[in-house]
N, CA, C and O atoms as a GROMACS GRO file, in nm:
protein
  204
    1UNK      N    1   0.084  -0.120   0.000
    1UNK     CA    2   0.000   0.000   0.000
    1UNK      C    3   0.088   0.126   0.000
    1UNK      O    4   0.196   0.128   0.058
    2UNK      N    5   0.038   0.229  -0.066
    2UNK     CA    6   0.112   0.355  -0.069
    2UNK      C    7   0.090   0.430   0.061
    2UNK      O    8  -0.007   0.406   0.133
    3UNK      N    9   0.181   0.520   0.090
    3UNK     CA   10   0.164   0.602   0.211
    3UNK      C   11   0.039   0.688   0.200
    3UNK      O   12   0.000   0.729   0.090
    4UNK      N   13  -0.022   0.714   0.313
    4UNK     CA   14  -0.146   0.795   0.316
    4UNK      C   15  -0.123   0.932   0.251
    4UNK      O   16  -0.211   0.984   0.183
    5UNK      N   17  -0.004   0.988   0.273
    5UNK     CA   18   0.026   1.119   0.215
    5UNK      C   19   0.022   1.116   0.064
    5UNK      O   20  -0.028   1.210   0.001
    6UNK      N   21   0.074   1.008   0.004
    6UNK     CA   22   0.073   0.997  -0.142
    6UNK      C   23  -0.069   0.984  -0.194
    6UNK      O   24  -0.105   1.043  -0.295
    7UNK      N   25  -0.149   0.905  -0.123
    7UNK     CA   26  -0.288   0.886  -0.164
    7UNK      C   27  -0.363   1.018  -0.156
    7UNK      O   28  -0.440   1.053  -0.247
    8UNK      N   29  -0.342   1.092  -0.047
    8UNK     CA   30  -0.407   1.222  -0.032
    8UNK      C   31  -0.364   1.317  -0.143
    8UNK      O   32  -0.447   1.388  -0.199
    9UNK      N   33  -0.235   1.317  -0.174
    9UNK     CA   34  -0.181   1.401  -0.280
    9UNK      C   35  -0.248   1.368  -0.413
    9UNK      O   36  -0.290   1.456  -0.487
   10UNK      N   37  -0.258   1.238  -0.442
   10UNK     CA   38  -0.320   1.194  -0.566
   10UNK      C   39  -0.465   1.236  -0.570
   10UNK      O   40  -0.514   1.282  -0.673
   11UNK      N   41  -0.535   1.220  -0.458
   11UNK     CA   42  -0.677   1.257  -0.451
   11UNK      C   43  -0.694   1.405  -0.480
   11UNK      O   44  -0.782   1.443  -0.557
   12UNK      N   45  -0.609   1.490  -0.421
   12UNK     CA   46  -0.620   1.635  -0.443
   12UNK      C   47  -0.588   1.670  -0.586
   12UNK      O   48  -0.651   1.757  -0.646
   13UNK      N   49  -0.489   1.602  -0.642
   13UNK     CA   50  -0.452   1.626  -0.782
   13UNK      C   51  -0.570   1.592  -0.872
   13UNK      O   52  -0.603   1.667  -0.963
   14UNK      N   53  -0.632   1.478  -0.846
   14UNK     CA   54  -0.747   1.436  -0.924
   14UNK      C   55  -0.861   1.536  -0.910
   14UNK      O   56  -0.924   1.573  -1.009
   15UNK      N   57  -0.887   1.582  -0.787
   15UNK     CA   58  -0.995   1.677  -0.764
   15UNK      C   59  -0.966   1.809  -0.835
   15UNK      O   60  -1.056   1.872  -0.890
   16UNK      N   61  -0.841   1.849  -0.834
   16UNK     CA   62  -0.798   1.972  -0.901
   16UNK      C   63  -0.828   1.964  -1.050
   16UNK      O   64  -0.883   2.057  -1.107
   17UNK      N   65  -0.790   1.852  -1.113
   17UNK     CA   66  -0.817   1.832  -1.256
   17UNK      C   67  -0.966   1.834  -1.283
   17UNK      O   68  -1.012   1.898  -1.378
   18UNK      N   69  -1.041   1.764  -1.199
   18UNK     CA   70  -1.186   1.756  -1.216
   18UNK      C   71  -1.250   1.893  -1.201
   18UNK      O   72  -1.339   1.929  -1.278
   19UNK      N   73  -1.204   1.970  -1.103
   19UNK     CA   74  -1.258   2.104  -1.082
   19UNK      C   75  -1.231   2.193  -1.202
   19UNK      O   76  -1.316   2.274  -1.240
   20UNK      N   77  -1.113   2.180  -1.263
   20UNK     CA   78  -1.083   2.261  -1.380
   20UNK      C   79  -1.176   2.225  -1.495
   20UNK      O   80  -1.221   2.312  -1.569
   21UNK      N   81  -1.205   2.096  -1.511
   21UNK     CA   82  -1.299   2.054  -1.616
   21UNK      C   83  -1.436   2.117  -1.592
   21UNK      O   84  -1.503   2.162  -1.684
   22UNK      N   85  -1.475   2.117  -1.464
   22UNK     CA   86  -1.603   2.180  -1.427
   22UNK      C   87  -1.600   2.328  -1.463
   22UNK      O   88  -1.697   2.380  -1.519
   23UNK      N   89  -1.491   2.395  -1.431
   23UNK     CA   90  -1.479   2.539  -1.459
   23UNK      C   91  -1.490   2.565  -1.609
   23UNK      O   92  -1.562   2.655  -1.652
   24UNK      N   93  -1.419   2.486  -1.686
   24UNK     CA   94  -1.412   2.511  -1.830
   24UNK      C   95  -1.543   2.480  -1.902
   24UNK      O   96  -1.569   2.534  -2.010
   25UNK      N   97  -1.626   2.395  -1.843
   25UNK     CA   98  -1.750   2.356  -1.911
   25UNK      C   99  -1.874   2.422  -1.850
   25UNK      O  100  -1.986   2.397  -1.895
   26UNK      N  101  -1.853   2.506  -1.748
   26UNK     CA  102  -1.967   2.564  -1.677
   26UNK      C  103  -2.019   2.690  -1.747
   26UNK      O  104  -1.951   2.747  -1.832
   27UNK      N  105  -2.138   2.730  -1.710
   27UNK     CA  106  -2.192   2.859  -1.754
   27UNK      C  107  -2.115   2.971  -1.683
   27UNK      O  108  -2.035   2.945  -1.593
   28UNK      N  109  -2.140   3.093  -1.724
   28UNK     CA  110  -2.064   3.206  -1.668
   28UNK      C  111  -2.078   3.216  -1.516
   28UNK      O  112  -1.979   3.234  -1.446
   29UNK      N  113  -2.199   3.204  -1.465
   29UNK     CA  114  -2.221   3.216  -1.320
   29UNK      C  115  -2.149   3.104  -1.246
   29UNK      O  116  -2.079   3.128  -1.148
   30UNK      N  117  -2.166   2.981  -1.294
   30UNK     CA  118  -2.099   2.866  -1.232
   30UNK      C  119  -1.947   2.881  -1.246
   30UNK      O  120  -1.871   2.843  -1.157
   31UNK      N  121  -1.906   2.936  -1.358
   31UNK     CA  122  -1.765   2.957  -1.386
   31UNK      C  123  -1.702   3.044  -1.278
   31UNK      O  124  -1.595   3.012  -1.225
   32UNK      N  125  -1.768   3.154  -1.246
   32UNK     CA  126  -1.714   3.246  -1.144
   32UNK      C  127  -1.713   3.181  -1.007
   32UNK      O  128  -1.617   3.197  -0.932
   33UNK      N  129  -1.819   3.108  -0.974
   33UNK     CA  130  -1.824   3.040  -0.844
   33UNK      C  131  -1.712   2.937  -0.831
   33UNK      O  132  -1.647   2.927  -0.727
   34UNK      N  133  -1.691   2.861  -0.938
   34UNK     CA  134  -1.588   2.758  -0.935
   34UNK      C  135  -1.449   2.820  -0.924
   34UNK      O  136  -1.364   2.770  -0.852
   35UNK      N  137  -1.428   2.930  -0.996
   35UNK     CA  138  -1.298   2.997  -0.986
   35UNK      C  139  -1.274   3.048  -0.845
   35UNK      O  140  -1.162   3.041  -0.794
   36UNK      N  141  -1.381   3.099  -0.781
   36UNK     CA  142  -1.367   3.147  -0.643
   36UNK      C  143  -1.329   3.032  -0.551
   36UNK      O  144  -1.243   3.048  -0.464
   37UNK      N  145  -1.393   2.916  -0.570
   37UNK     CA  146  -1.360   2.799  -0.488
   37UNK      C  147  -1.216   2.756  -0.508
   37UNK      O  148  -1.146   2.723  -0.413
   38UNK      N  149  -1.171   2.757  -0.635
   38UNK     CA  150  -1.034   2.719  -0.664
   38UNK      C  151  -0.936   2.816  -0.599
   38UNK      O  152  -0.832   2.775  -0.547
   39UNK      N  153  -0.970   2.944  -0.602
   39UNK     CA  154  -0.883   3.044  -0.541
   39UNK      C  155  -0.873   3.022  -0.391
   39UNK      O  156  -0.764   3.031  -0.333
   40UNK      N  157  -0.986   2.994  -0.328
   40UNK     CA  158  -0.988   2.965  -0.185
   40UNK      C  159  -0.902   2.843  -0.154
   40UNK      O  160  -0.824   2.843  -0.058
   41UNK      N  161  -0.917   2.737  -0.236
   41UNK     CA  162  -0.836   2.616  -0.217
   41UNK      C  163  -0.688   2.649  -0.230
   41UNK      O  164  -0.606   2.598  -0.154
   42UNK      N  165  -0.655   2.733  -0.328
   42UNK     CA  166  -0.516   2.770  -0.354
   42UNK      C  167  -0.456   2.841  -0.234
   42UNK      O  168  -0.341   2.817  -0.198
   43UNK      N  169  -0.537   2.928  -0.172
   43UNK     CA  170  -0.488   3.006  -0.057
   43UNK      C  171  -0.479   2.919   0.069
   43UNK      O  172  -0.381   2.926   0.143
   44UNK      N  173  -0.582   2.838   0.092
   44UNK     CA  174  -0.588   2.762   0.217
   44UNK      C  175  -0.501   2.638   0.215
   44UNK      O  176  -0.456   2.593   0.320
   45UNK      N  177  -0.478   2.580   0.096
   45UNK     CA  178  -0.405   2.454   0.089
   45UNK      C  179  -0.299   2.459  -0.022
   45UNK      O  180  -0.309   2.386  -0.120
   46UNK      N  181  -0.199   2.545  -0.005
   46UNK     CA  182  -0.100   2.565  -0.111
   46UNK      C  183  -0.020   2.439  -0.145
   46UNK      O  184   0.033   2.427  -0.255
   47UNK      N  185  -0.012   2.345  -0.049
   47UNK     CA  186   0.065   2.223  -0.074
   47UNK      C  187   0.006   2.142  -0.189
   47UNK      O  188   0.077   2.066  -0.255
   48UNK      N  189  -0.124   2.157  -0.215
   48UNK     CA  190  -0.189   2.084  -0.325
   48UNK      C  191  -0.123   2.121  -0.457
   48UNK      O  192  -0.112   2.038  -0.548
   49UNK      N  193  -0.079   2.247  -0.468
   49UNK     CA  194  -0.028   2.298  -0.594
   49UNK      C  195   0.124   2.296  -0.600
   49UNK      O  196   0.185   2.352  -0.691
   50UNK      N  197   0.183   2.230  -0.501
   50UNK     CA  198   0.327   2.208  -0.504
   50UNK      C  199   0.411   2.332  -0.483
   50UNK      O  200   0.523   2.341  -0.534
   51UNK      N  201   0.357   2.430  -0.406
   51UNK     CA  202   0.440   2.546  -0.376
   51UNK      C  203   0.464   2.559  -0.227
   51UNK      O  204   0.532   2.652  -0.183
   0.00000   0.00000   0.00000
């Protein structure tokens, strides 16, 4: 089994990709809401983005 940290990292990476797909295919209103959520995630959990 992989370490829990690696699994969590993979899960966040997958969610990040999925969220971007949602952003790119959403209507304008949903688009703005999704971008706001991504920005919040970026600020609160910078480790997801490897910085």
